[in-house]
C-alpha positions in Angstrom: 55.3 118.3 110.4 53.1 121.4 110.3 53.2 124.6 112.3 50.5 127.0 111.2 49.1 130.0 113.0 45.9 132.0 112.1 45.7 135.3 113.8 43.1 137.9 114.7 44.4 141.5 114.7 42.7 144.2 116.8 41.9 147.8 115.9 45.3 149.1 117.1 47.0 146.5 114.9 45.1 147.8 111.8 46.3 151.3 112.5 49.8 150.1 112.0 49.2 149.6 108.3 50.3 145.9 108.1 48.3 143.1 109.9 49.4 139.5 109.8 46.7 136.9 109.3 48.7 133.7 109.1 52.2 132.3 109.5 53.3 128.8 109.0 56.0 126.2 108.3 55.1 122.8 106.9 57.0 119.7 105.7 55.2 117.6 103.2 56.9 114.2 102.8 56.9 112.5 99.4 53.7 110.6 98.7 51.6 112.7 101.2 48.2 114.1 100.3 48.1 117.8 100.0 47.3 120.1 101.7 47.9 118.7 105.1 45.7 119.4 108.2 42.6 121.5 108.7 42.4 125.2 108.0 39.8 128.0 108.7 37.1 128.6 106.1 38.9 131.5 104.5 42.0 129.3 103.9 40.3 126.0 102.8 42.3 124.8 99.8 41.6 121.9 97.4 44.1 121.3 94.6 41.2 120.1 92.4 39.7 123.6 92.4 42.4 126.1 93.6 41.3 129.1 95.7 41.2 132.9 96.0 42.5 134.7 99.1 41.5 138.1 100.4 45.1 138.9 101.6 48.7 138.9 100.3 50.8 135.8 101.0 54.4 135.0 100.5 55.2 131.3 100.1 58.9 130.1 100.2 59.9 126.6 99.1 63.0 125.3 101.0 63.1 121.7 100.0 61.7 119.5 97.2 59.7 120.8 94.2 56.2 121.2 92.8 54.0 123.4 90.6 52.1 126.6 90.6 49.4 128.2 88.4 47.3 131.4 88.7 45.0 133.5 86.7 48.0 135.4 85.2 50.6 132.6 85.5 50.5 129.4 83.4 51.5 126.3 85.2 55.2 126.5 86.1 57.6 124.3 88.1 58.6 125.3 91.6 61.9 124.2 93.2 63.7 124.8 96.5 64.7 128.5 96.6 61.6 129.8 94.9 59.3 132.4 96.5 55.7 133.0 95.3 53.6 136.1 95.8 49.9 135.3 96.2 47.8 138.4 95.3 44.4 139.1 96.9 41.5 138.3 94.6 43.8 136.3 92.3 42.8 132.6 91.7 45.8 130.3 92.2 46.6 126.7 92.7 49.8 124.8 93.7 51.1 121.5 95.2 54.3 119.6 95.7 55.2 116.7 93.4 54.2 113.4 95.0 57.6 111.9 94.3 59.5 114.6 96.2 57.1 116.4 98.5 58.4 119.8 99.7 59.0 122.0 102.7 57.1 125.4 102.6 57.0 128.4 104.8 54.5 131.3 104.4 53.2 134.5 105.8 49.9 136.1 105.0 49.2 139.8 105.6 47.1 142.8 104.6 46.8 146.5 105.2 47.5 149.8 103.4 51.2 149.8 103.9 51.4 146.2 102.8 49.5 146.9 99.6 51.8 149.9 98.9 54.9 147.7 99.2 53.4 145.1 96.8 52.3 147.7 94.3 55.7 149.3 94.4 58.0 146.3 94.3 55.9 143.3 93.1 53.3 144.9 90.9 53.4 142.3 88.0 50.8 139.5 88.5 52.3 137.8 85.5 55.5 137.2 87.5 54.4 135.8 90.9 57.3 133.3 91.1 60.6 134.7 92.1 63.8 132.6 91.8 65.9 133.8 94.8 67.8 130.7 95.8 68.1 129.3 99.3 68.5 132.0 101.9 69.3 131.1 105.5 68.3 134.6 106.5 64.9 134.3 104.9 64.3 130.8 106.4 65.4 132.1 109.9 63.1 135.2 109.6 60.1 133.0 108.7 60.9 130.6 111.6 61.2 133.5 114.0 57.8 134.9 112.7 56.2 131.6 113.6 57.7 131.7 117.1 56.3 135.3 117.6 52.9 134.3 116.3 52.9 131.3 118.7 53.7 133.4 121.8 51.4 136.3 120.9 52.9 138.6 123.5 51.7 142.3 123.6 52.4 144.1 120.3 53.3 140.9 118.5 51.5 142.1 115.4 53.8 145.2 115.2 56.8 142.9 115.5 55.5 140.6 112.8 54.9 143.7 110.6 58.6 144.4 110.8 59.3 140.8 109.7 57.0 141.3 106.7 59.1 144.2 105.6 62.3 142.2 106.0 60.8 139.2 104.2 59.7 141.3 101.2 63.2 142.9 101.2 64.9 139.6 101.2 62.8 138.3 98.3 63.2 141.5 96.3 67.0 141.7 96.9 67.5 137.9 96.5 66.1 137.9 93.0 68.1 141.0 92.0 71.3 139.6 93.4 71.1 136.0 92.2 72.7 136.7 88.8 75.8 138.1 90.5 76.4 135.2 92.9 79.5 133.1 91.8 79.9 135.5 88.9 83.4 136.9 88.2 81.8 140.2 87.0 80.5 140.7 90.5 84.0 140.8 91.8 84.9 143.3 89.1 82.0 145.7 90.1 83.0 145.4 93.8 86.6 146.2 92.8 85.4 149.3 90.9 83.4 150.5 93.9 86.4 150.0 96.2 88.6 152.0 93.8 86.1 154.8 93.6 86.0 155.1 97.4 89.8 155.1 97.5 90.1 157.8 94.8 87.6 160.4 96.0 90.4 163.0 96.1 90.9 162.7 92.3 88.8 163.2 89.2 88.8 159.5 88.3 88.5 158.5 84.7 85.8 155.8 84.4 87.5 154.0 81.6 90.5 153.5 83.9 88.0 152.1 86.5 86.6 149.7 83.8 90.1 148.5 83.1 90.8 147.9 86.8 87.5 145.9 86.9 88.8 143.7 84.0 86.2 144.8 81.5 85.7 146.9 78.4 83.9 150.2 79.2 80.6 149.4 77.4 80.2 146.2 79.3 81.4 147.8 82.6 79.0 150.7 82.3 76.0 148.4 81.6 76.8 146.0 84.4 77.6 148.8 86.9 74.2 150.4 86.2 72.4 147.1 86.5 74.1 146.5 89.8 73.9 149.9 91.4 71.1 151.8 89.6 73.6 154.5 88.6 76.1 155.0 85.8 79.7 154.8 87.0 80.1 158.6 86.7 76.9 159.3 88.6 77.9 156.9 91.4 81.3 158.5 91.8 79.7 161.9 91.9 77.3 160.7 94.6 80.2 159.3 96.7 82.0 162.7 96.4 78.9 164.7 97.4 78.2 162.4 100.4 81.8 162.8 101.5 81.4 166.6 101.0 78.4 166.5 103.3 80.4 164.7 106.0 83.1 167.4 105.8 80.6 170.2 106.0 78.9 168.7 109.1 81.8 167.1 110.8 84.7 169.5 110.3 85.6 173.2 110.2 87.1 172.9 106.7 86.3 175.8 104.3 84.7 175.1 100.9 88.0 175.7 99.3 89.7 173.1 101.4 86.8 170.6 100.9 87.0 171.2 97.1 90.7 170.5 97.2 90.2 167.3 99.2 87.7 166.1 96.6 89.9 166.8 93.6 88.1 169.9 92.3 90.2 172.7 90.7 88.2 175.5 92.3 85.8 176.1 95.1 83.4 177.7 92.7 83.1 174.5 90.6 82.7 172.5 93.7 80.0 174.9 95.0 78.1 174.7 91.7 78.3 170.8 91.6 77.1 170.6 95.2 74.2 172.9 94.6 73.1 170.9 91.6 73.3 167.7 93.6 71.9 168.9 96.9 69.6 171.8 95.7 71.3 174.2 98.1 74.7 175.7 98.6 77.3 174.1 100.8 77.1 176.9 103.4 73.3 176.6 103.6 73.7 172.9 104.1 76.2 173.4 106.8 73.9 176.0 108.5 71.0 173.5 108.4 68.8 175.7 106.3 65.8 174.0 104.7 66.1 173.3 101.0 63.8 175.5 98.9 
């Protein structure tokens, strides 16, 4: 079964910054030749020689297994739940194992905004394979992209551009989150975040939070920063300051009252902390003054 679409974007589509060139879903049964079907000249692919594309592609394997190799990646095994980034101008080659076959989904795209996303979040050509596990949301998004590409209603390219952003987000987040799935430490970090949110009215000791998470402080601090991007103390401060902003915009509370609600001993210390965080005083923030 193959469902592949090759698209021709117009000038308005190019101005959007992401244009979609191809979308497809394909099941390759065990023992089948590969690739299956006919493809336009720019996409002709022979496993004897590999190929070079002029666009970015994301390939996602949802069943079976195979192999992948590129100019920067030695031959490596692919399995269900792996996503591969194909870089423009980068020689590559891949195929399913004959004994298993595979099911693959893909989307190919180009444009300034697309290139910026790849440069920012997938810059390393030596790591084109991303182990993200099977994601129903990613599979559903690629299936929906195929439907949109098949219908080609007005502004379908802009709709597909949104799917590209979601697909890249799911691949990026999936790889980052995979180590935490079915990991008891994940529950500990979630418990810590919950406790912090409950204790915004206090000056919470982070060693007590680590204890509540069931970890020693050193391990807790490292895992927490890996998970959130912030140290526990920085994260707690950010929660306090965001709550302070809610109070300033959504209530008539004075700075002294807000300071008290957030566990600060004095309004002056709260004001100083808020200014360091927000780059403006609480009253300037409440008045909607532009930060200098």
